[in-house]
Residue, then its C-alpha position, 0 to 999 in steps of 0.5 A: x909785601x906780596x899780600x898787600x900788593x895783591x890786596x891793592x891789585x884786587x881792589x883796583x881790579x874791582x874798581x875798574x870793573x865797577x866803572x866798566x859796568x857803570x859805563x855799560x849800563x849807561x851805554x845800554x840804558x841811557x839816552x841816545x843822540x837826538x839826531x839818531x833817535x827813532x832811526x835804525x842807527x840809534x847811537x847812545x850819547x855816551x858812545x865816545x866816552x865808552x870807547x875812550x874808557x875801552x882804549x884806556x883799559x887796553x893800553x893800561x893792560x898792554x903796558x902792564x903786560x909789557x912791563x911785567x914781561x920785561x921784569x920776568x925776563x930779567x928775573x928768570x932768563x930761562x923763562x925768557x924762551x917761553x916769552x920769546x916764543x909767545x912774542x913770535x907767535x903774536x907777531x905771526x898772528x898779527x901778520x897773518x891777520x894783516x894779510x887777510x885784512x881788506x881796505x876797501x872803502x865802505x858805502x855807509x849811509x848816514x856816515x860822513x866821518x873821517x874813519x872810512x879810509x883804507x888805512x883805518x879799515x885795514x887796521x880795524x880788519x887786522x884787529x878783527x882777524x887777530x881776535x878771531x884767530x886768537x879765539x879759535x886758538x883758545x877754543x882749540x887749546x881748550x878742546x885739545x886739553x880736554x881730549x888729551x885728559x881723556x887719553x891720560x886716564 
């Protein structure tokens, strides 16, 4: 059972990655919207579809992560401590990012969209700072692991 499940998940992963590569190729090599062609702000025709695909992948990943975390917590209650510590760490990172985020409306020429509002800007800034913090933590963990390995020898 585990072998067939692993094979199915591997195939699904390759299919999702293939779709993403196709989207990326069309995004970078495809046509641009006629109203933006020849300007500094050229926008690929497929931008909205690419963003929707990114949202689908994000929510799929988040959902699977939550589901398997709950299953792991039920199956292994002792391991639940690590899960709760990770959850608290994630919440702390998001709160710090939210406190650092700015909601100042931007002066953007050629943009009349509805997303240049304080709430959306605060959300976007929070997500950016969250990403920056997590990348920094990952980088420090890699460096820390390498340094600690040097002293163990």
